[in-house]
Every structure is written in structure tokens, then in C-alpha cells.
N, C-alpha and C positions, 0 to 999 in steps of 0.2 A: 577571294579570287584564286583560281587554280594556277599553280606555278607552271611555267613552260617546261616541257620535257625535251631535253636535247641529247639524252644519253645514248639513244640508238645510233645517232649520227657519229658519235665520238667513241664508240666501243672499240676496244682493241680486237683485232681480227684473231681468229682461232690459230692461224699460222704463227702470228707474232707471239701470242700468249704461250704457245708450245715452246718457244725459245726462252721466254722470260721466266716461266714458272720454275724450272729447275734451278734458277739462280737465287731464288728467294729462300732464305734460311727458314727452317721450321720454327714456329713460335711455340714455346712450351707453355702449357697451362699451369700457371703459378697459383691458381686458386687453391685454398686450403683443402677442399674436398673434391677437387677436379671439376667443379662446375663453373658458376659465374656467368656473366653476361656473354652471349655468343659473340665471337669476334667477327667483324665485318670481313667478308671474303676478300682475299688478296687481289683478285682480279677486279673487283669493284673499286677498290682503293687505287689500283694502278690506272684504271680508266679515268679517275678523278685527277690523278697526277699528270697524266698525259694531256688532259684537257687544259690544265693550267699551263703546261709547257708549250702547248701548241697555240693557245690563244693569247698568252701573256696576261691573263686576268689575275686579279687578286685572289688569294685563297678563299676569302669569305664569299666570293661570287659563286663558288661551288654549291653553296646552300640553295641557290635558286635554280640549279640545273636538273636536279633529280638524279644526278650521277652518284654522288657520295658526299657526305658531310665534310666541310672544310677541315674540321679538327682531326678527323680520322685520316684524311688524305695527307695532311701536313705532317702528322706524327709518323705515319707510315713512310712518308718520303724521307724524313730525317733518319728513321730506323734503317732504311734500305741504303741510304747514302753511306752510313757508317759501315754497313756490311759489304760495300763495294758492288752492289747489284747493278747500278747504272754504268759503272766503269766496265764491268764484265760484259754487259749488253752492248756497249759501244765497240768493244773488241770483237765480239761475235759479228756485229753488223759490218765492220770493216773487213773481216775475213770473208764474209759472204759476198760483199761487194767486190773484193779482190778476185774471188773465184768467178763471179758473174761477168764483170767488166775488166777488172784489173786496175789497181791503184797506180796512178801516173806519178812515179817518183822523180821523173826527169825534171819537172818544174814544180816548185813549191813556193808558197807565198805566206807571209806572216804580217799581221797587223794587230793593233790593240784598239779597243774602244771603251769609252767610259759611259756607264749607265747608272741608274739608281740601284740600290743594293738588294733588289729582289733575288731571293734564293741564294744569296752569297754567304749566309751564315756570318761568321766572325771576320771574314776577309773583306773588311771595308776600310775606307779612309776618306779624308776630306777631298771632295771633287773640286779641282781648281777652276773648272768651267761652270760650276753650279753653286756659287756663293759658299763654297766650303762645306756644303751638305754632304752627309755620308754617302759614298758611292763605291762602285766596284769597277776595276779594270779587268777586262777579259782580253787575253792575248791568244789569238787563234791562228793555227797553222793549217793550211789546206794543201791538197795535192793539185796536180795539173788541171783537173776537172772541177775543182772547187769543193771537193768533199773534205770535211773537217777531219784531220788526222792528229791534231795536237791541241791542247788547251791548258792554259794556266790562269789562275785567278788571284788577284791581289787587290789592295786598296786602290781607290781611284787616283791617288797621288803617286803611285809607283810608275816610274818611267818605263816605256816599252822595252828599251835596251836591257834593263835589269831583269826582265821577264823572259828574255830570249832562251836562255839555257833551260829554264824550267819547262818552257813550252815544247822545245825539241825533245827533252827527256820524257815528256808525258805521252809520247806516241805509244799507244797500247799494243800495237802489232810489231813484228820484227821488220825493221827497215833494212833493205838490202844495202850492202856496202858499195859506195860509189867507186867506179873504175874509170880509166882513161876513155874507154869506149862508152860507158854509161855514166856520164856525169850527172850530178844533181844540182840544179840551179836554185838559188834562194832569192826570190824577188821581194824587195823591201822599199818603203818610201823614204823620203828625205829625213824623217825622224830617226832613222837608224844609221845615218851617215856619220860614222865615227870609226877610228882605227880599232878601238876596243871591240866593236861589234864585228868588224871584218875579220879580225883574228879569231873571234869566237866561232863564227860560222865555218871558217876554214878548218878549225880544229875538229869540227863535226863532219868534215868531208864535203862541205858545200862550196859551190862557186857562187860568190855573192854578186847580185845584180841590184845595185842600190843607186837610185837617182840622187845625185848630189844636190845640195842646197843651191848651188850656183846654177845648175841646169834647170832646176825648178823655177828659180827667179827669172831666168831668161825666157822660159816658156810662158810665164805669166805676162811678161812685157809684150810678147808677140801675140 
């Protein structure tokens, strides 16, 4: 039975590839005589990686798509993570977005979520909501329009408050300094309602907007 071909639908555009290609480090040929098996083209491997990231499928599912083998895509993903390729790409994307529309620094929002340990590498821990199975906690910071500008990853048992500093410091572009005329609000849910957290976000120049546990309880009653 012929395998379904989905590669054309998920190919990286030429415009996007022009931004990605310069970020990928050159891979030296370590074969003794300069030969060896031809390396799978970087663009083909990146197509496979983006397919996994976009669909959330398992790496092994790539073998049925005709895009790229799962082993090649996964090894290339690990290689490029270590080289900082995706972090650099995120930075470029934010810079382009800032020029096109403008990052809304006036209101920012942070929250954490627990998921299974896909793509988390060694940053896993027992998930208290999933029978202590290994999981990952992602702490995400977004700007006023919902665009991700900060991200920290830890084990699923890590409290959101403990990831706040790392999440703010992860912002890959230069954050403008808050002023009296241009304040930066930080919206957080009741899980962040603590004096420790308020002092921390204040130290980073934010004005905290945290719904207290009491207000949350009253809202539920009504």
C-alpha cells in the first residue's frame, strides 16, 4: 500500500527558509576520505521538524508522511537545539513582528501549563496531576496581543512562581524600560498571589495585576 504524501502541504516557504538557512551551522564531513553516505538536506530535515511541532505528532509518525525519516529529523532537531538555531529564529521572528505590527509591551501575561514530556529533553519531573508520570511545566509569557515573548521549561512539579524569573529573563529581544508614562502591566492568575511574586515582578519594573484567591473564590460563588 502506498504511503500518503503530505510533504507539499507542510513544506517551509522559500521566504522562511531564507531566514533559517543562515542560522544553521555548517556540518563538517568527518568521513576518513571525505566521502560517506550523503547527508539528508537541511531543508528536508527542517520540514520534518516543523511538521512535528505544528501537528504535535510523535517523531515516528514522520516515517509515514514522506517528508523525512523520524531518526534524521530528531537527531537534527537535537543538534540544532544545542546550536541555538531555534532561539535565534524566535528572536528574528519577534524582531520582524515588532517592525511589522509592534510588540505590545504595555500589557503582558504569564501562566504555566503541565503536559507530557514531549520535546522536553531532560527537563522533566513527576506530574502531580497525572499519577506522578514524568511531565514538563512550560511557563509562557505573552505580550498584549498574545504573541509569545518569553518561555521557561522545567519539571512538571516545579511551581509557577519559581519559574517567573527565568521566564522574564528568557525574552530574546530587548525589552524597553518601563516609565511613568509607559508602564508595563503583568497579568497573573491566583496561583501567583504571593508577596514573593509581587516583589519579584516589581523588581523587573512591572505593575502586577493578580487576581487574589479571595476574589477568585467570590467570583465562583456568584
